[in-house]
BANULUM-39623 format. One record per atom (N, C-alpha, C, O, CB): x, y negated, z negated; atom name; residue in one letter. Coordinates in steps of 0.02 Angstrom, whole numbers, plus 32768, in hexadecimal, padded with zeros to 4 digits. Each point is the difference from the previous one (the first is absolute). Glycine has a CB too. Example, Ala and Ser with C-alpha at 12.3 -4.5 7.8 and 13.67 -1.06 7.14 Angstrom:
2
{u = 8294 | v = 811C | w = 7E7A | atom = N | rest = a}
{u = 7FD3 | v = 7FC5 | w = 8000 | atom = CA | rest = a}
{u = 802D | v = 7FC4 | w = 8000 | atom = C | rest = a}
{u = 8034 | v = 8001 | w = 7FDF | atom = O | rest = a}
{u = 7F6D | v = 803A | w = 7FE3 | atom = CB | rest = a}
{u = 804D | v = 7F90 | w = 8062 | atom = N | rest = s}
{u = 802A | v = 7FC5 | w = 7FFD | atom = CA | rest = s}
{u = 7FD9 | v = 7FC9 | w = 7FDB | atom = C | rest = s}
{u = 8019 | v = 7FC9 | w = 7FF8 | atom = O | rest = s}
{u = 8022 | v = 8057 | w = 8074 | atom = CB | rest = s}
This chain:
79
{u = 7D86 | v = 8218 | w = 7FD2 | atom = N | rest = m}
{u = 7FFE | v = 7FDF | w = 804B | atom = CA | rest = m}
{u = 802A | v = 7FE0 | w = 8013 | atom = C | rest = m}
{u = 8027 | v = 800B | w = 802F | atom = O | rest = m}
{u = 7F83 | v = 7FEE | w = 7FCC | atom = CB | rest = m}
{u = 8051 | v = 7FC4 | w = 7FCF | atom = N | rest = l}
{u = 8026 | v = 7FC0 | w = 7FF3 | atom = CA | rest = l}
{u = 8053 | v = 801F | w = 7FF8 | atom = C | rest = l}
{u = 8032 | v = 7FF8 | w = 8024 | atom = O | rest = l}
{u = 7F5A | v = 7FBD | w = 7F96 | atom = CB | rest = l}
{u = 806B | v = 806A | w = 8016 | atom = N | rest = k}
{u = 805D | v = 8019 | w = 7FD6 | atom = CA | rest = k}
{u = 8012 | v = 801C | w = 804E | atom = C | rest = k}
{u = 8034 | v = 7FE6 | w = 8014 | atom = O | rest = k}
{u = 7FC1 | v = 8059 | w = 7F44 | atom = CB | rest = k}
{u = 7FEA | v = 7FF2 | w = 80D9 | atom = N | rest = i}
{u = 8023 | v = 801E | w = 8049 | atom = CA | rest = i}
{u = 8023 | v = 7FC1 | w = 8017 | atom = C | rest = i}
{u = 803D | v = 7FFE | w = 8005 | atom = O | rest = i}
{u = 7F64 | v = 805F | w = 8026 | atom = CB | rest = i}
{u = 802D | v = 7F62 | w = 7FE7 | atom = N | rest = l}
{u = 800B | v = 7FD6 | w = 8023 | atom = CA | rest = l}
{u = 803A | v = 7FD3 | w = 7FEE | atom = C | rest = l}
{u = 8023 | v = 7FE7 | w = 802D | atom = O | rest = l}
{u = 7F70 | v = 802C | w = 7FEB | atom = CB | rest = l}
{u = 8078 | v = 7FE3 | w = 7FAB | atom = N | rest = i}
{u = 8020 | v = 7FDC | w = 7FE9 | atom = CA | rest = i}
{u = 803D | v = 8020 | w = 7FFE | atom = C | rest = i}
{u = 802F | v = 7FD8 | w = 8008 | atom = O | rest = i}
{u = 7F7D | v = 7FF2 | w = 7FC9 | atom = CB | rest = i}
{u = 8067 | v = 807E | w = 8027 | atom = N | rest = i}
{u = 8033 | v = 8024 | w = 8010 | atom = CA | rest = i}
{u = 8027 | v = 8003 | w = 8035 | atom = C | rest = i}
{u = 803C | v = 7FF5 | w = 8004 | atom = O | rest = i}
{u = 7F8E | v = 8033 | w = 7FC2 | atom = CB | rest = i}
{u = 8004 | v = 7FED | w = 806C | atom = N | rest = l}
{u = 800E | v = 7FF5 | w = 8052 | atom = CA | rest = l}
{u = 801A | v = 7FD0 | w = 8003 | atom = C | rest = l}
{u = 8035 | v = 7FFC | w = 8020 | atom = O | rest = l}
{u = 7F7C | v = 802F | w = 800D | atom = CB | rest = l}
{u = 802E | v = 7F92 | w = 7FAC | atom = N | rest = i}
{u = 8020 | v = 7FAF | w = 8021 | atom = CA | rest = i}
{u = 804B | v = 800A | w = 7FF1 | atom = C | rest = i}
{u = 8031 | v = 7FFA | w = 8026 | atom = O | rest = i}
{u = 7F64 | v = 7FA5 | w = 7FB9 | atom = CB | rest = i}
{u = 8068 | v = 8070 | w = 7FE8 | atom = N | rest = f}
{u = 8062 | v = 8002 | w = 7FDE | atom = CA | rest = f}
{u = 802C | v = 801B | w = 8028 | atom = C | rest = f}
{u = 8035 | v = 7FE3 | w = 800E | atom = O | rest = f}
{u = 7FB3 | v = 8034 | w = 7F83 | atom = CB | rest = f}
{u = 8007 | v = 802D | w = 8089 | atom = N | rest = l}
{u = 8017 | v = 8024 | w = 8030 | atom = CA | rest = l}
{u = 800B | v = 7FDD | w = 8035 | atom = C | rest = l}
{u = 803A | v = 7FF8 | w = 8013 | atom = O | rest = l}
{u = 7F99 | v = 805B | w = 7FC4 | atom = CB | rest = l}
{u = 7FFE | v = 7F94 | w = 8047 | atom = N | rest = i}
{u = 8006 | v = 7FD2 | w = 8041 | atom = CA | rest = i}
{u = 8041 | v = 7FDC | w = 7FF8 | atom = C | rest = i}
{u = 802D | v = 8005 | w = 802A | atom = O | rest = i}
{u = 7F52 | v = 7FE6 | w = 7FE7 | atom = CB | rest = i}
{u = 8087 | v = 7FEB | w = 7FB1 | atom = N | rest = i}
{u = 8028 | v = 7FC5 | w = 7FF1 | atom = CA | rest = i}
{u = 804B | v = 8024 | w = 7FFC | atom = C | rest = i}
{u = 802E | v = 7FED | w = 8024 | atom = O | rest = i}
{u = 7F6D | v = 7FC6 | w = 7F96 | atom = CB | rest = i}
{u = 806A | v = 807C | w = 801D | atom = N | rest = i}
{u = 8048 | v = 802B | w = 7FFD | atom = CA | rest = i}
{u = 800C | v = 8000 | w = 8046 | atom = C | rest = i}
{u = 8031 | v = 7FDE | w = 8011 | atom = O | rest = i}
{u = 7FC2 | v = 8076 | w = 7F88 | atom = CB | rest = i}
{u = 7FEA | v = 7FCC | w = 8099 | atom = N | rest = a}
{u = 800B | v = 801F | w = 8033 | atom = CA | rest = a}
{u = 8019 | v = 7FB7 | w = 8026 | atom = C | rest = a}
{u = 8033 | v = 8001 | w = 8022 | atom = O | rest = a}
{u = 7F75 | v = 8077 | w = 7FD3 | atom = CB | rest = a}
{u = 802F | v = 7F48 | w = 8002 | atom = N | rest = s}
{u = 8010 | v = 7FDB | w = 802B | atom = CA | rest = s}
{u = 8049 | v = 7FD9 | w = 7FEB | atom = C | rest = s}
{u = 801C | v = 7FDD | w = 802A | atom = O | rest = s}
{u = 7F5F | v = 8022 | w = 7FF6 | atom = CB | rest = s}
{u = 80A2 | v = 800B | w = 7F94 | atom = N | rest = l}
{u = 8046 | v = 7FFD | w = 7FFB | atom = CA | rest = l}
{u = 8027 | v = 8027 | w = 8012 | atom = C | rest = l}
{u = 8035 | v = 7FF0 | w = 801B | atom = O | rest = l}
{u = 7FB4 | v = 7FE3 | w = 7FA4 | atom = CB | rest = l}
{u = 8003 | v = 806E | w = 8035 | atom = N | rest = g}
{u = 803D | v = 8029 | w = 802A | atom = CA | rest = g}
{u = 8009 | v = 8001 | w = 8049 | atom = C | rest = g}
{u = 802D | v = 8020 | w = 801C | atom = O | rest = g}
{u = 7FC6 | v = 8025 | w = 7F8F | atom = CB | rest = g}
{u = 7FDE | v = 7F95 | w = 8074 | atom = N | rest = t}
{u = 8002 | v = 8004 | w = 804A | atom = CA | rest = t}
{u = 8031 | v = 7FB5 | w = 8006 | atom = C | rest = t}
{u = 8030 | v = 7FFA | w = 8025 | atom = O | rest = t}
{u = 7F45 | v = 8053 | w = 8000 | atom = CB | rest = t}
{u = 806D | v = 7F78 | w = 7FA8 | atom = N | rest = a}
{u = 8034 | v = 7FC5 | w = 8008 | atom = CA | rest = a}
{u = 805B | v = 800E | w = 7FFF | atom = C | rest = a}
{u = 8031 | v = 7FEA | w = 801F | atom = O | rest = a}
{u = 7F60 | v = 7FD4 | w = 7F9E | atom = CB | rest = a}
{u = 8064 | v = 8075 | w = 800D | atom = N | rest = l}
{u = 8054 | v = 8010 | w = 7FE5 | atom = CA | rest = l}
{u = 801F | v = 8025 | w = 803C | atom = C | rest = l}
{u = 8037 | v = 7FFC | w = 801A | atom = O | rest = l}
{u = 7FB3 | v = 8018 | w = 7F5B | atom = CB | rest = l}
{u = 7FD3 | v = 801B | w = 809B | atom = N | rest = f}
{u = 8032 | v = 8034 | w = 8045 | atom = CA | rest = f}
{u = 801B | v = 7FC8 | w = 803C | atom = C | rest = f}
{u = 8039 | v = 8008 | w = 8014 | atom = O | rest = f}
{u = 7F69 | v = 807A | w = 7FE8 | atom = CB | rest = f}
{u = 803F | v = 7F53 | w = 801C | atom = N | rest = h}
{u = 8002 | v = 7FCF | w = 8034 | atom = CA | rest = h}
{u = 8033 | v = 7FCF | w = 7FF7 | atom = C | rest = h}
{u = 801C | v = 7FE5 | w = 802F | atom = O | rest = h}
{u = 7F74 | v = 802B | w = 7FDF | atom = CB | rest = h}
{u = 8080 | v = 7FE2 | w = 7FA3 | atom = N | rest = l}
{u = 802D | v = 7FD2 | w = 7FEA | atom = CA | rest = l}
{u = 803E | v = 801E | w = 8001 | atom = C | rest = l}
{u = 8031 | v = 7FDE | w = 8010 | atom = O | rest = l}
{u = 7F82 | v = 7FEB | w = 7FB1 | atom = CB | rest = l}
{u = 8052 | v = 806A | w = 8032 | atom = N | rest = i}
{u = 8041 | v = 8034 | w = 7FF7 | atom = CA | rest = i}
{u = 8017 | v = 800E | w = 804E | atom = C | rest = i}
{u = 8036 | v = 7FF0 | w = 8017 | atom = O | rest = i}
{u = 7F9A | v = 8055 | w = 7F6F | atom = CB | rest = i}
{u = 7FEE | v = 7FE6 | w = 80A6 | atom = N | rest = k}
{u = 8020 | v = 7FFD | w = 8045 | atom = CA | rest = k}
{u = 800D | v = 7FDA | w = 8034 | atom = C | rest = k}
{u = 801E | v = 8011 | w = 8033 | atom = O | rest = k}
{u = 7FC3 | v = 8031 | w = 7FB1 | atom = CB | rest = k}
{u = 8005 | v = 7F80 | w = 800D | atom = N | rest = h}
{u = 7FFC | v = 7FD6 | w = 8039 | atom = CA | rest = h}
{u = 8020 | v = 7FBD | w = 7FE4 | atom = C | rest = h}
{u = 7FE1 | v = 7FCB | w = 8001 | atom = O | rest = h}
{u = 7FB2 | v = 8070 | w = 8039 | atom = CB | rest = h}
{u = 80A8 | v = 7FCB | w = 7FAE | atom = N | rest = e}
{u = 8018 | v = 7FB2 | w = 7FE2 | atom = CA | rest = e}
{u = 7FE8 | v = 7FC2 | w = 802E | atom = C | rest = e}
{u = 7FF0 | v = 7FCB | w = 7FE5 | atom = O | rest = e}
{u = 8084 | v = 806E | w = 7FEB | atom = CB | rest = e}
{u = 7F8A | v = 7FCC | w = 8066 | atom = N | rest = e}
{u = 8008 | v = 7FB5 | w = 801D | atom = CA | rest = e}
{u = 7FC1 | v = 7FE4 | w = 800F | atom = C | rest = e}
{u = 7FF4 | v = 7FC4 | w = 8004 | atom = O | rest = e}
{u = 8075 | v = 8052 | w = 8030 | atom = CB | rest = e}
{u = 7F62 | v = 8029 | w = 7FD7 | atom = N | rest = s}
{u = 7FB1 | v = 7FE4 | w = 8010 | atom = CA | rest = s}
{u = 7FE6 | v = 8019 | w = 7FB8 | atom = C | rest = s}
{u = 7FFF | v = 8036 | w = 7FE2 | atom = O | rest = s}
{u = 7FEA | v = 7FDC | w = 80B6 | atom = CB | rest = s}
{u = 8002 | v = 7FB1 | w = 7F5A | atom = N | rest = s}
{u = 7FD7 | v = 7FFD | w = 7FC2 | atom = CA | rest = s}
{u = 7FB4 | v = 7FE7 | w = 7FF8 | atom = C | rest = s}
{u = 7FE8 | v = 7FE7 | w = 7FCD | atom = O | rest = s}
{u = 8088 | v = 800C | w = 8014 | atom = CB | rest = s}
{u = 7F70 | v = 8018 | w = 8060 | atom = N | rest = t}
{u = 7FC0 | v = 7FF3 | w = 800B | atom = CA | rest = t}
{u = 7FE3 | v = 8046 | w = 7FEB | atom = C | rest = t}
{u = 7FC8 | v = 7FF2 | w = 7FE9 | atom = O | rest = t}
{u = 8047 | v = 7FAF | w = 8077 | atom = CB | rest = t}
{u = 7FF7 | v = 808F | w = 7F9D | atom = N | rest = k}
{u = 7FD0 | v = 8032 | w = 8003 | atom = CA | rest = k}
{u = 8000 | v = 8005 | w = 7F94 | atom = C | rest = k}
{u = 7FD4 | v = 8010 | w = 7FD8 | atom = O | rest = k}
{u = 804F | v = 8041 | w = 80D3 | atom = CB | rest = k}
{u = 800D | v = 7FA1 | w = 7F4F | atom = N | rest = t}
{u = 8013 | v = 7FF9 | w = 7FB1 | atom = CA | rest = t}
{u = 7FCD | v = 7FCD | w = 7FDE | atom = C | rest = t}
{u = 7FD4 | v = 8009 | w = 7FD6 | atom = O | rest = t}
{u = 80B1 | v = 800C | w = 8042 | atom = CB | rest = t}
{u = 7F97 | v = 7FAA | w = 800D | atom = N | rest = v}
{u = 7FCB | v = 7FCE | w = 7FD7 | atom = CA | rest = v}
{u = 7FA2 | v = 8018 | w = 8015 | atom = C | rest = v}
{u = 7FD1 | v = 7FF3 | w = 7FDA | atom = O | rest = v}
{u = 80A2 | v = 7F94 | w = 8033 | atom = CB | rest = v}
{u = 7F88 | v = 809F | w = 803C | atom = N | rest = k}
{u = 7FBF | v = 8012 | w = 8007 | atom = CA | rest = k}
{u = 7FE6 | v = 802C | w = 7FC0 | atom = C | rest = k}
{u = 7FD4 | v = 7FEF | w = 7FD9 | atom = O | rest = k}
{u = 8040 | v = 8009 | w = 80A9 | atom = CB | rest = k}
{u = 800D | v = 803E | w = 7F7C | atom = N | rest = a}
{u = 7FF7 | v = 802D | w = 7FCB | atom = CA | rest = a}
{u = 7FEA | v = 7FDD | w = 7FAF | atom = C | rest = a}
{u = 7FD0 | v = 8015 | w = 7FDF | atom = O | rest = a}
{u = 808D | v = 8034 | w = 8071 | atom = CB | rest = a}
{u = 7FD0 | v = 7F81 | w = 7F99 | atom = N | rest = l}
{u = 8003 | v = 7FE6 | w = 7FCE | atom = CA | rest = l}
{u = 7FB9 | v = 7FE3 | w = 8002 | atom = C | rest = l}
{u = 7FD7 | v = 8010 | w = 7FD5 | atom = O | rest = l}
{u = 80A9 | v = 7FE5 | w = 8023 | atom = CB | rest = l}
{u = 7F72 | v = 7FDE | w = 803A | atom = N | rest = t}
{u = 7FC5 | v = 7FD8 | w = 800C | atom = CA | rest = t}
{u = 7FC9 | v = 802E | w = 7FF2 | atom = C | rest = t}
{u = 7FDD | v = 7FF4 | w = 7FCF | atom = O | rest = t}
{u = 8055 | v = 7FBF | w = 8086 | atom = CB | rest = t}
{u = 7FC1 | v = 807B | w = 7FCD | atom = N | rest = y}
{u = 7FD7 | v = 802E | w = 7FF2 | atom = CA | rest = y}
{u = 8002 | v = 801F | w = 7FB6 | atom = C | rest = y}
{u = 7FCA | v = 801A | w = 7FEF | atom = O | rest = y}
{u = 803D | v = 7FF4 | w = 808C | atom = CB | rest = y}
{u = 801B | v = 7FF3 | w = 7F65 | atom = N | rest = r}
{u = 8003 | v = 8007 | w = 7FB6 | atom = CA | rest = r}
{u = 7FEC | v = 7FDA | w = 7FDF | atom = C | rest = r}
{u = 7FE1 | v = 800E | w = 7FCC | atom = O | rest = r}
{u = 8064 | v = 801D | w = 803C | atom = CB | rest = r}
{u = 7FC6 | v = 7F9A | w = 800C | atom = N | rest = i}
{u = 7FE0 | v = 7FC6 | w = 7FD0 | atom = CA | rest = i}
{u = 7FB0 | v = 7FEF | w = 8005 | atom = C | rest = i}
{u = 7FD9 | v = 7FEC | w = 7FD5 | atom = O | rest = i}
{u = 809D | v = 7FDF | w = 8037 | atom = CB | rest = i}
{u = 7F81 | v = 8045 | w = 8042 | atom = N | rest = g}
{u = 7FB5 | v = 7FFA | w = 7FFD | atom = CA | rest = g}
{u = 7FD0 | v = 8045 | w = 7FDE | atom = C | rest = g}
{u = 7FCA | v = 7FFD | w = 7FE4 | atom = O | rest = g}
{u = 8051 | v = 7FB1 | w = 808F | atom = CB | rest = g}
{u = 8006 | v = 8080 | w = 7F99 | atom = N | rest = i}
{u = 7FD4 | v = 8042 | w = 7FDE | atom = CA | rest = i}
{u = 8011 | v = 7FF7 | w = 7FA2 | atom = C | rest = i}
{u = 7FD5 | v = 800C | w = 7FD5 | atom = O | rest = i}
{u = 8042 | v = 805D | w = 80B0 | atom = CB | rest = i}
{u = 8025 | v = 7F84 | w = 7F6F | atom = N | rest = s}
{u = 7FF6 | v = 7FE5 | w = 7FAB | atom = CA | rest = s}
{u = 7FCC | v = 7FD3 | w = 7FF8 | atom = C | rest = s}
{u = 7FD2 | v = 8015 | w = 7FDC | atom = O | rest = s}
{u = 80A3 | v = 7FEE | w = 800C | atom = CB | rest = s}
{u = 7F84 | v = 7FBC | w = 8033 | atom = N | rest = l}
{u = 7FD5 | v = 7FD5 | w = 7FFA | atom = CA | rest = l}
{u = 7FC2 | v = 8024 | w = 800B | atom = C | rest = l}
{u = 7FDB | v = 7FFD | w = 7FCF | atom = O | rest = l}
{u = 806E | v = 7FA9 | w = 804E | atom = CB | rest = l}
{u = 7F9F | v = 807C | w = 8015 | atom = N | rest = a}
{u = 7FBB | v = 801D | w = 7FFF | atom = CA | rest = a}
{u = 7FF5 | v = 803E | w = 7FC2 | atom = C | rest = a}
{u = 7FCA | v = 800D | w = 7FE6 | atom = O | rest = a}
{u = 8034 | v = 7FD6 | w = 80A6 | atom = CB | rest = a}
{u = 803C | v = 803A | w = 7F67 | atom = N | rest = l}
{u = 7FF1 | v = 8023 | w = 7FB6 | atom = CA | rest = l}
{u = 7FF2 | v = 7FD7 | w = 7FC5 | atom = C | rest = l}
{u = 7FCD | v = 800C | w = 7FDF | atom = O | rest = l}
{u = 807D | v = 8045 | w = 8044 | atom = CB | rest = l}
{u = 7FD9 | v = 7F83 | w = 7FCF | atom = N | rest = f}
{u = 7FEC | v = 7FCB | w = 7FD5 | atom = CA | rest = f}
{u = 7FBE | v = 7FD8 | w = 7FFC | atom = C | rest = f}
{u = 7FEA | v = 7FF4 | w = 7FC8 | atom = O | rest = f}
{u = 8081 | v = 800B | w = 8046 | atom = CB | rest = f}
{u = 7F77 | v = 7FEE | w = 8025 | atom = N | rest = i}
{u = 7FC3 | v = 7FF6 | w = 8010 | atom = CA | rest = i}
{u = 7FDA | v = 802E | w = 7FE9 | atom = C | rest = i}
{u = 7FE2 | v = 7FF3 | w = 7FCC | atom = O | rest = i}
{u = 803C | v = 7FD9 | w = 8086 | atom = CB | rest = i}
{u = 7FD6 | v = 8081 | w = 7FD5 | atom = N | rest = l}
{u = 7FE4 | v = 8038 | w = 7FEA | atom = CA | rest = l}
{u = 7FF9 | v = 800C | w = 7FAF | atom = C | rest = l}
{u = 7FCA | v = 8007 | w = 7FE2 | atom = O | rest = l}
{u = 8065 | v = 8020 | w = 808E | atom = CB | rest = l}
{u = 800E | v = 7FD8 | w = 7F73 | atom = N | rest = l}
{u = 8001 | v = 800B | w = 7FB8 | atom = CA | rest = l}
{u = 7FDC | v = 7FC8 | w = 7FE4 | atom = C | rest = l}
{u = 7FD5 | v = 8011 | w = 7FD7 | atom = O | rest = l}
{u = 8095 | v = 802C | w = 8027 | atom = CB | rest = l}
{u = 7F9C | v = 7F7C | w = 8010 | atom = N | rest = s}
{u = 7FDC | v = 7FCD | w = 7FE2 | atom = CA | rest = s}
{u = 7FAC | v = 7FFC | w = 800A | atom = C | rest = s}
{u = 7FD8 | v = 7FE2 | w = 7FDC | atom = O | rest = s}
{u = 809D | v = 7FE5 | w = 8034 | atom = CB | rest = s}
{u = 7F80 | v = 805C | w = 8024 | atom = N | rest = i}
{u = 7FAC | v = 8011 | w = 800D | atom = CA | rest = i}
{u = 7FEE | v = 8033 | w = 7FD9 | atom = C | rest = i}
{u = 7FCD | v = 8000 | w = 7FDD | atom = O | rest = i}
{u = 802E | v = 7FE5 | w = 8096 | atom = CB | rest = i}
{u = 802F | v = 8049 | w = 7F8F | atom = N | rest = a}
{u = 7FD9 | v = 803D | w = 7FDC | atom = CA | rest = a}
{u = 8003 | v = 8000 | w = 7FC2 | atom = C | rest = a}
{u = 7FDD | v = 8026 | w = 7FDF | atom = O | rest = a}
{u = 8034 | v = 801B | w = 806E | atom = CB | rest = a}
{u = 8023 | v = 7F8A | w = 7F91 | atom = N | rest = f}
{u = 8001 | v = 7FF5 | w = 7FAD | atom = CA | rest = f}
{u = 7FC7 | v = 7FDB | w = 7FFE | atom = C | rest = f}
{u = 7FD7 | v = 800D | w = 7FD4 | atom = O | rest = f}
{u = 80A6 | v = 7FEF | w = 8009 | atom = CB | rest = f}
{u = 7F76 | v = 7FCC | w = 8053 | atom = N | rest = m}
{u = 7FC9 | v = 7FDB | w = 7FE7 | atom = CA | rest = m}
{u = 7FBC | v = 800E | w = 800C | atom = C | rest = m}
{u = 7FD0 | v = 7FDD | w = 7FEE | atom = O | rest = m}
{u = 807C | v = 7FDE | w = 8018 | atom = CB | rest = m}
{u = 7FB2 | v = 8080 | w = 801B | atom = N | rest = t}
{u = 7FBA | v = 802B | w = 8010 | atom = CA | rest = t}
{u = 8003 | v = 8042 | w = 7FCB | atom = C | rest = t}
{u = 7FCF | v = 8025 | w = 7FF9 | atom = O | rest = t}
{u = 802A | v = 7FB8 | w = 8099 | atom = CB | rest = t}
{u = 803F | v = 802C | w = 7F4D | atom = N | rest = g}
{u = 7FED | v = 8020 | w = 7FCA | atom = CA | rest = g}
{u = 800A | v = 804C | w = 801C | atom = C | rest = g}
{u = 7FF3 | v = 802C | w = 7FD8 | atom = O | rest = g}
{u = 7FB9 | v = 7F70 | w = 7FF3 | atom = CB | rest = g}
{u = 8068 | v = 8075 | w = 806E | atom = N | rest = l}
{u = 8010 | v = 8039 | w = 8016 | atom = CA | rest = l}
{u = 803B | v = 802C | w = 7FE5 | atom = C | rest = l}
{u = 8005 | v = 803E | w = 8001 | atom = O | rest = l}
{u = 7FC6 | v = 7F8A | w = 8053 | atom = CB | rest = l}
{u = 8065 | v = 8003 | w = 7F93 | atom = N | rest = i}
{u = 8039 | v = 8017 | w = 7FDA | atom = CA | rest = i}
{u = 7FF8 | v = 7FDD | w = 7FBF | atom = C | rest = i}
{u = 7FE1 | v = 7FCB | w = 7FFC | atom = O | rest = i}
{u = 806D | v = 8048 | w = 8067 | atom = CB | rest = i}
{u = 7FCE | v = 800E | w = 7F66 | atom = N | rest = q}
{u = 800A | v = 7FE2 | w = 7FBF | atom = CA | rest = q}
{u = 804A | v = 7FF7 | w = 7FE1 | atom = C | rest = q}
{u = 8023 | v = 8032 | w = 7FFE | atom = O | rest = q}
{u = 7F6F | v = 8000 | w = 7FF4 | atom = CB | rest = q}
{u = 8080 | v = 7FA1 | w = 7FFD | atom = N | rest = p}
{u = 8039 | v = 7FEE | w = 7FE8 | atom = CA | rest = p}
{u = 8027 | v = 803F | w = 7FAA | atom = C | rest = p}
{u = 7FE4 | v = 8003 | w = 7FC9 | atom = O | rest = p}
{u = 7FDD | v = 7F65 | w = 807C | atom = CB | rest = p}
{u = 8069 | v = 80B0 | w = 7FC8 | atom = N | rest = t}
{u = 8007 | v = 803D | w = 7FD2 | atom = CA | rest = t}
{u = 804B | v = 7FF4 | w = 7FF0 | atom = C | rest = t}
{u = 801D | v = 7FD3 | w = 801E | atom = O | rest = t}
{u = 7F84 | v = 8089 | w = 8016 | atom = CB | rest = t}
{u = 8087 | v = 7FD0 | w = 7F95 | atom = N | rest = g}
{u = 8032 | v = 7FE0 | w = 7FF6 | atom = CA | rest = g}
{u = 8015 | v = 7FEF | w = 7FBF | atom = C | rest = g}
{u = 7FD8 | v = 8005 | w = 7FD2 | atom = O | rest = g}
{u = 800E | v = 7FE1 | w = 808E | atom = CB | rest = g}
{u = 8056 | v = 8005 | w = 7F97 | atom = N | rest = i}
{u = 8016 | v = 7FE3 | w = 7FC5 | atom = CA | rest = i}
{u = 7FE0 | v = 7FB2 | w = 7FF8 | atom = C | rest = i}
{u = 7FE6 | v = 7FF0 | w = 7FCA | atom = O | rest = i}
{u = 808C | v = 805E | w = 8040 | atom = CB | rest = i}
{u = 7F91 | v = 7F7E | w = 8034 | atom = N | rest = g}
{u = 7FE2 | v = 7FCB | w = 7FE7 | atom = CA | rest = g}
{u = 7FAE | v = 7FFF | w = 7FF8 | atom = C | rest = g}
{u = 7FE8 | v = 7FCA | w = 7FF0 | atom = O | rest = g}
{u = 8081 | v = 8003 | w = 8042 | atom = CB | rest = g}
{u = 7F76 | v = 805A | w = 7FD5 | atom = N | rest = m}
{u = 7FB2 | v = 800D | w = 8002 | atom = CA | rest = m}
{u = 7FFF | v = 8024 | w = 7FB8 | atom = C | rest = m}
{u = 7FC6 | v = 8002 | w = 7FEC | atom = O | rest = m}
{u = 801A | v = 800F | w = 80A6 | atom = CB | rest = m}
{u = 804D | v = 800D | w = 7F41 | atom = N | rest = q}
{u = 7FFC | v = 800E | w = 7FC1 | atom = CA | rest = q}
{u = 8010 | v = 7FD9 | w = 7FDC | atom = C | rest = q}
{u = 7FEF | v = 7FFF | w = 7FC5 | atom = O | rest = q}
{u = 8019 | v = 8053 | w = 804F | atom = CB | rest = q}
{u = 8025 | v = 7F79 | w = 800D | atom = N | rest = m}
{u = 8016 | v = 7FD2 | w = 7FB8 | atom = CA | rest = m}
{u = 7FC2 | v = 7FCD | w = 800C | atom = C | rest = m}
{u = 7FF6 | v = 7FDA | w = 7FD1 | atom = O | rest = m}
{u = 80A8 | v = 802A | w = 8023 | atom = CB | rest = m}
{u = 7F3C | v = 7FF6 | w = 803F | atom = N | rest = q}
{u = 7FC0 | v = 7FD1 | w = 8004 | atom = CA | rest = q}
{u = 7FD2 | v = 8021 | w = 7FD4 | atom = C | rest = q}
{u = 7FDA | v = 7FD8 | w = 7FE4 | atom = O | rest = q}
{u = 8033 | v = 7FFD | w = 8095 | atom = CB | rest = q}
{u = 7FEB | v = 8064 | w = 7F7A | atom = N | rest = l}
{u = 7FB9 | v = 802E | w = 7FE5 | atom = CA | rest = l}
{u = 8017 | v = 7FEA | w = 7FB5 | atom = C | rest = l}
{u = 7FD8 | v = 7FE6 | w = 7FDA | atom = O | rest = l}
{u = 800C | v = 809A | w = 8084 | atom = CB | rest = l}
{u = 807A | v = 7F93 | w = 7F8A | atom = N | rest = q}
{u = 8008 | v = 7FFE | w = 7FBF | atom = CA | rest = q}
{u = 7FF1 | v = 7FB4 | w = 7FEC | atom = C | rest = q}
{u = 7FEC | v = 7FF7 | w = 7FC7 | atom = O | rest = q}
{u = 8068 | v = 806F | w = 803B | atom = CB | rest = q}
{u = 7FB1 | v = 7F68 | w = 8022 | atom = N | rest = k}
{u = 7FF2 | v = 7FC7 | w = 7FE6 | atom = CA | rest = k}
{u = 7FC3 | v = 7FE7 | w = 7FED | atom = C | rest = k}
{u = 7FF4 | v = 7FDA | w = 7FD1 | atom = O | rest = k}
{u = 805D | v = 801C | w = 8062 | atom = CB | rest = k}
{u = 7F7B | v = 802B | w = 8002 | atom = N | rest = a}
{u = 7FBF | v = 8004 | w = 7FFC | atom = CA | rest = a}
{u = 7FD9 | v = 8016 | w = 7FC5 | atom = C | rest = a}
{u = 7FCC | v = 7FE7 | w = 7FEC | atom = O | rest = a}
{u = 804D | v = 8025 | w = 807C | atom = CB | rest = a}
{u = 800D | v = 802D | w = 7F7B | atom = N | rest = k}
{u = 7FEA | v = 8027 | w = 7FC6 | atom = CA | rest = k}
{u = 8019 | v = 7FE3 | w = 7FC0 | atom = C | rest = k}
{u = 7FE7 | v = 8014 | w = 7FCB | atom = O | rest = k}
{u = 8016 | v = 8050 | w = 8079 | atom = CB | rest = k}
{u = 8037 | v = 7F6A | w = 7FBB | atom = N | rest = m}
{u = 8023 | v = 7FDE | w = 7FD1 | atom = CA | rest = m}
{u = 7FD6 | v = 7FC2 | w = 7FFA | atom = C | rest = m}
{u = 8001 | v = 7FE4 | w = 7FC9 | atom = O | rest = m}
{u = 8072 | v = 804F | w = 8050 | atom = CB | rest = m}
{u = 7F6B | v = 7FB6 | w = 8013 | atom = N | rest = l}
{u = 7FE0 | v = 7FBE | w = 8002 | atom = CA | rest = l}
{u = 7FB5 | v = 8008 | w = 7FE6 | atom = C | rest = l}
{u = 7FDD | v = 7FD0 | w = 7FF2 | atom = O | rest = l}
{u = 8071 | v = 800A | w = 8073 | atom = CB | rest = l}
{u = 7F9B | v = 8071 | w = 7F95 | atom = N | rest = e}
{u = 7FBA | v = 8000 | w = 7FEF | atom = CA | rest = e}
{u = 8003 | v = 8022 | w = 7FAE | atom = C | rest = e}
{u = 7FCC | v = 8008 | w = 7FE0 | atom = O | rest = e}
{u = 8002 | v = 8008 | w = 80B0 | atom = CB | rest = e}
């Protein structure tokens, strides 16, 4: 459920960027809609960052990938 929410938030961020680009290209003189779309994107990105931080701290998501594998290898070498 959390992964679906994260993907939806990413899609909303991309849609906001697309809206800003559209208003930037179409309305060269009026940039208020572009600024508003980019402001929404920043707010949504900040909310996503906070959500990911809380999910990581509470254990809802676990780190994986190269960095985690390197940490596990270091732990095995120290044993």
